[in-house]
N, C-alpha and C positions, 0 to 999 in steps of 0.2 A: 119396428114401430112401437112406441110406448102405449100401453093400455090406458094410462091416465095422463092427460095433458097437464103437467105440473104448472106450466106457465099460466094456463087459463085458471087453474085452481088457485094459484097465488093471487091473481088479479081479483078473483071472486072474494077471497078472504080479506084482501087489502080494502076493497070497496066496502065490505061489510063492517070491518073493525077500525078503519082509519078515522071515521068520525068520532068514535069513542076515544081513540088515542089522542086526537086533537083536543077533545074536551078535557082530558086529564093531563094535558101538557103543563110545562112550567108557567104558562100564562095564567093558569087558574089561581096562582098565588098560594098554593099549599107547599111549603118548603120541604115537608117530610113525606110527600106522597104525590109524585108526578112522573110523567113518562117523557122520554126523549127518543127520537128515532134518528139513527145515523146511517149513512150510505157511503159506499166506496165503489167508484167505477173502475173500469179496466185500466185507466191511466193513473190509478192510485190517488185520484182526487177524493177528498173526504168532505162530506156535507152533513149538515143537520137539517131536518125538516122544519121549515118555517110555516108553510101553509099549503093547503091543497084546494083546488077549485074544480068544479064541473064533474065530480065523480058520479053524479046521478045520470049523466048522459053517456052511459056505456064506457067506452075506452077513450073518450075525448077529453078526459080530465088533465089538469096540469099540476105539477108539483113545484113549489117554490122552495128552493134549497139555499141555505147559507153555507158558504165555504168555511171550513175550519182553518185553512191556511191564509185566506185573504178575506178582507172585509168587503165581500161582494156577494150578490145573490145570483143564482142561476135557475132558470126555468127549464124543466124537463117534462116530456109527455108522461102521462100516467102509465102507459104501457111499457115504458123503459124501466120501470121499477124492477122488473124481472131480470134485467141485465146487470143489476148492481148487487153488491154484497150488502146485506142488511144486518143491523144490530138494533134491537129494541131494548132500551134500558129503563127499568122501573125503579126509581129511587125511593127507598124507604128511609126511616129515621136512622137506623144503624147499619143498614146493608142495602145492597142493590140486587135486583133480579135482571139477568141478561138473557136475551133470546136471540139466537143467531139467524132466525128466520121467522116469517109470519106463521108458519106451521107450528113451531114450538110455542109461540105466543098463544095461538088458538087453543092448543092442547092444554096449556097451563091455565088459560082464562076459563076453560070449561071444567077441567078436572083437578086443577091445583097440584099437579104432580111435581112440577119444578119448584113450586113454592115449598112443598113439603121436603123435597130433596135439599133445598137451600137451608131450611131450618135444621135438618139433620146434619148438614155440613157445618153449620155454625156450632152446633153442640159438639161435633167431632173436633172442630177447631179449638174449642175450650178445653177438651180433654187432652188434645195433642199438645197444646201450650203447657198444660200442667205436667204432662208426662215428660216433656223434653226440657223442663226448666232446670233439672239437676243432672242432665246428661251431657257430658263433655265429649263431643264428637266433632272436633274442629275440622279435620280433613273431610269428613263425610258432609258436614254442613257446607263447607266451601264448594264441594263438588255439586251438591244438590242445588245450592243457590245459583251457581253458574249454569247448570242444566236448565233450571226453571227460567232463567233470564233469556237463554237462547231460544227456548220453546216459545216464550211470550213474544220475543222479538220476531221470530219467523211467522207466528200466527197472530200478528198484530190486529187487534180489533178495529172496526171502522170508527169507533168513538175515540180512539187514541190519535191525537194530532201530532204527537211526538214519539219518536222511537226510544227516548230515554226513560229511565226509571229513577224515582227518588228513593230515599232510604226507607221511608215508612211502607212503600209498596213492596219493597224487597222483604221486609220483616214479615209482612202479611203472607207473602209467598212461602216463606220458610216455616213460620210458626203458627199460621192460621190467622183468620181475620179478626179474632178477638184478643190478639196479643196485648193490646193496650190496656185490657182489664186485668191482666195478670200482675201479681205482686212483684214479679221480676222484669217488668217491661223495660226498665232502665238498663238491666243487664242485657236484654235482647238488643237494645239500641247500640250499646257499646260493642257487643260481639259482632253485629252486622257491620259496624263502622270499621272494625279491624279487618274483617273479611273483605270488605270493599277496597280498603287500602291495599291489601295483599293482591287482589285481582288487578288493581290498577298498576301496581309495581310489576307484575308478571306480564302485563300487556294484554290481558284478557278483556279489560274494560278501560274506558277513558272517562274522565270526569269533567263536566262543564256546568258551572252555575248550579251545583247541587244535584244535577242529573247525571246518571251513569249510562254509557252507551256500549253495547256489545261490539267487540272487534273480532276479526277473523282468527286471531290467536286462540280464541275461546274454543273453537272446534278442535284444534290440535291438542289443547289441554284436556278436553273431554275424551278424545280418542285415547290419549296416553293413559289417562286415569282408568278408563274402562279396560284397557289392555292389562294394566297392572292389577286391577281388581280381579280380572279373569284369571290371571296367573296365580294370584294368592288363593283364589277359590279352588283351582286345580290342585295346588300344593296341599291344601287342607283336606281335600277329598282323597288324595293319594296317601296322606298321613293316616287318615281314618282307615283306609283299606289295609295299610300295613299293620296297624294295631289289631284289626280284626283277624288278619292272616296269622299274626304272631299268637293271638289268643287261641285260635283253632289248633295251631301247631303245638302249643303248650299243653292243651287239653289232650290232644291225641298222643303226645309223648307220655303224659302221665298214665293214660289208659294202657299204653303198650307196656310201660314199666310194671304196672300192677298185674297185667296178664302174665308177664314173664316171671314175676315173683310168685304168683299163684301156681304157675306150672312147676316152679322149683320147690314148692311146698313151704315157702317162707311166710306167706300171708294167706289168709282165708278170705276170699272175695265175698262169701256169704255174710260173714261177720261184719266186714266193712260196709256192705250194703245195708244191713240192719242198723248200724250206727248212723249212716246217712239218713235213713228214714226217720230216725228219732229226732232229727233236727226239725223243729216246728215249721219254719217257713217252707222247707222242702215237702213236708207232709201235706201242708195246706196246698202247695202248688200241684202236687200229684193228685190230690182229691179234686181240685178245681179242674184239672185237665180231664 
């Protein structure tokens, strides 16, 4: 038995904050600061909140939802809101804030944690776009793009009515949300276009009317790439171990030779040690130790 009744807590927060969300919806006429609420039920039907009625009467309220697939409205009881997947999207001028539950919205509405995290992510995106602008990693970018597309397709947000992705969305996935402000944004477009054409040719994606759709072949490609990447990493690790082992053997061999020469009276180890100590980096290292 759960200590906290999450469904009841959700209903409490929805009843408290839904009026504020409705007041700040697209209907208020502010194009750069409004909120939309999306829902997805167990049958994968996707809706956007149109209106809510009777929330003051306990759990007898009604939600008026507009279907994203069809031009029709659906009415659901307010208590059914806990049975659907939720996404609250706050549209700003140059970015959006997305909340996957009413709990995350309440936390950010009170403490601004997610807002601050988004600002940091935007700054990171600017830096990442600059850092990657001169880096040629075609195969790595191809793999990262395909992996991000598969992840976005599997975890499709309630606000997405289509499972396809356009080119600009993919550039943002790979180079950050502020890619369009970079001086090489046209180079990003061309590179992504070539990567997409390559993925279409290999059967990982299909293209229709400017949108790209993930295919089952993508999983096979990712698995093969990860296997090859793992094999290369193991080979590099083995090579480093061999180099370390050879270095140890070389040093040990030199020491053995010096000891044998000293025992034969050919060299004086004490003089050699004094010469070594006169090397400034060695003296500094010994003093530091």
